[in-house]
C-alpha positions in Angstrom: 16.5 0.4 -7.7 12.7 0.1 -7.1 9.8 2.2 -8.3 6.2 2.1 -7.2 3.6 3.1 -9.8 0.6 4.7 -8.0 -2.8 4.9 -9.6 -6.2 6.3 -8.5 -8.8 3.8 -7.4 -12.3 4.4 -8.8 -15.4 2.7 -7.5 -18.7 2.7 -9.3 -21.4 1.0 -7.2 -25.0 0.7 -6.6 -25.8 0.5 -2.9 -28.6 0.4 -0.4 -28.1 2.1 2.9 -30.3 2.0 6.0 -29.9 3.7 9.4 -32.4 2.9 12.1 -32.7 4.4 15.5 -33.8 1.3 17.5 -34.2 3.2 20.7 -32.8 6.3 22.5 -29.0 5.9 22.1 -29.3 2.7 20.1 -28.5 2.8 16.3 -28.2 0.2 13.6 -26.6 1.0 10.2 -26.2 -1.3 7.2 -24.9 -0.9 3.7 -25.1 -3.4 0.8 -23.2 -2.4 -2.3 -22.3 -4.0 -5.6 -20.2 -2.5 -8.3 -16.9 -2.3 -10.2 -13.6 -1.2 -8.8 -11.0 0.1 -11.2 -7.4 -0.1 -10.0 -8.1 -1.8 -6.7 -4.7 -1.7 -4.9 -3.2 -4.8 -3.2 0.2 -5.8 -2.2 2.4 -8.5 -3.6 5.6 -9.7 -2.1 8.8 -9.6 -4.0 11.3 -12.0 -2.6 14.9 -11.0 -2.3 17.6 -13.2 -0.8 18.1 -10.9 2.2 14.7 -9.3 2.7 11.1 -9.1 1.4 9.8 -6.0 -0.5 6.2 -5.3 -1.2 5.0 -4.0 -4.5 1.6 -2.3 -5.1 -0.3 -4.0 -7.8 -3.7 -3.1 -9.3 -6.6 -5.1 -10.7 -10.1 -4.3 -11.9 -12.7 -6.3 -10.1 -16.4 -6.6 -9.4 -17.1 -6.2 -5.7 -19.9 -7.1 -3.3 -19.6 -5.2 0.0 -21.7 -5.6 3.1 -21.1 -3.3 6.1 -23.1 -3.3 9.4 -22.6 -1.1 12.5 -24.4 -1.3 15.8 -24.0 1.2 18.6 -25.7 1.4 21.9 -25.3 3.8 24.8 -25.8 1.5 27.7 -25.7 4.2 30.4 -23.8 7.5 31.0 -20.6 5.6 31.4 -20.5 2.7 28.9 -21.2 2.4 25.2 -21.1 -0.6 22.9 -19.9 -0.5 19.3 -19.8 -3.4 16.8 -18.6 -3.1 13.2 -18.6 -5.8 10.5 -17.2 -5.6 7.0 -17.5 -8.3 4.4 -16.1 -8.2 0.8 -16.5 -10.6 -2.0 -14.6 -10.1 -5.3 -15.0 -11.9 -8.6 -11.3 -12.9 -8.6 -8.5 -13.4 -6.1 -7.3 -10.2 -4.4 -4.1 -11.0 -2.6 -3.2 -9.9 0.9 -6.7 -8.5 1.5 -9.0 -10.2 3.9 -12.7 -10.5 3.0 -13.9 -10.1 6.5 -13.2 -7.6 9.3 -14.9 -7.3 12.6 -14.3 -5.2 15.8 -16.1 -4.9 19.1 -15.4 -2.0 21.5 -17.0 -0.8 24.7 -15.8 2.8 25.4 -16.0 3.9 29.0 -16.4 7.6 29.9 -15.5 8.6 33.4 -16.8 12.1 34.1 -15.7 13.4 30.7 -12.1 13.5 31.8 -10.9 9.9 31.4 -12.0 7.7 28.5 -11.0 4.0 28.3 -11.7 2.1 25.1 -11.0 -1.6 25.0 -11.2 -3.1 21.5 -11.3 -6.7 20.2 -10.8 -7.1 16.5 -10.8 -9.9 13.9 -9.1 -10.0 10.5 -10.2 -12.8 8.2 -8.2 -15.2 6.1 -6.1 -13.9 3.2 -4.4 -15.5 0.3 -0.9 -14.6 -0.9 0.5 -15.1 -4.4 4.1 -16.2 -3.9 5.5 -19.2 -5.8 2.2 -20.8 -5.1 -1.1 -19.6 -3.6 -0.6 -19.6 0.1 -3.4 -18.9 2.7 -2.7 -16.8 5.7 -4.8 -17.6 8.7 -7.3 -15.3 10.4 -6.5 -13.8 13.7 -7.8 -11.8 16.7 -6.2 -8.8 18.3 -6.9 -6.8 21.4 -6.1 -3.1 22.0 -6.7 -0.8 25.0 -6.8 3.0 24.7 -6.6 5.5 27.5 -7.4 9.2 27.1 -7.1 11.9 29.7 -8.6 15.4 29.0 -7.1 17.9 31.5 -8.7 20.9 29.7 -9.8 21.9 26.2 -6.2 22.8 25.5 -4.3 19.9 27.1 -4.9 16.1 26.9 -2.9 12.9 26.9 -3.3 9.4 25.6 -1.8 6.0 26.0 -2.5 3.3 23.4 -1.6 -0.3 24.2 -1.8 -2.4 21.0 -1.8 -6.1 20.6 -2.1 -6.8 24.3 -2.1 -10.6 23.8 1.3 -10.3 22.1 0.2 -12.4 19.1 2.7 -12.5 16.3 0.7 -13.4 13.2 1.7 -12.6 9.6 0.1 -9.3 8.7 1.6 -9.8 5.2 3.5 -12.8 4.0 6.9 -12.8 5.7 6.0 -9.7 7.8 5.0 -10.5 11.3 3.1 -8.3 13.7 5.5 -6.7 16.2 3.7 -8.0 19.2 2.8 -5.9 22.2 3.5 -2.2 21.8 2.4 1.1 23.2 2.1 4.7 22.2 2.1 7.7 24.5 1.3 11.2 23.4 0.3 14.7 24.5 -2.0 17.1 22.7 -1.8 20.8 23.2 -3.8 23.4 21.3 -3.6 27.1 21.6 
């Protein structure tokens, strides 16, 4: 028998945000924030002889957060998007990376077909098992295809983890490797 106790996370922060249009179709955004987080959720692994189970734990922390986004419309076909997120806490937060980054270059072909290649990075994490164990950082690559037949009908194909890397997402829980999702959207 296993119960999860869910709580509401509350963030009180002081932040500075800037958005700058560098040129036509080129935007830079940045946010720097510092504050307290009450009930920050993180996962801890509960070892069982036959399987692992994850429990949601909560802590109160002071948090520094830096976020930067850059987007540029290169031409009518290709865009460029870069997103960076950095977190620093005053104590260990298990199974949460302190750095995320992703880079994408969406391609728009006549408004009917959109292709979005994405390269992402997830930073190092630490796990509280019998001892404090670090999990390494890793890169992943995804490729998304969208086809818009009309305003009512569209289809998509998502190819995730193209490099078939099998890193630990959580301690003892590996990424499933290469996978895909196909779907149709219909609105009436």
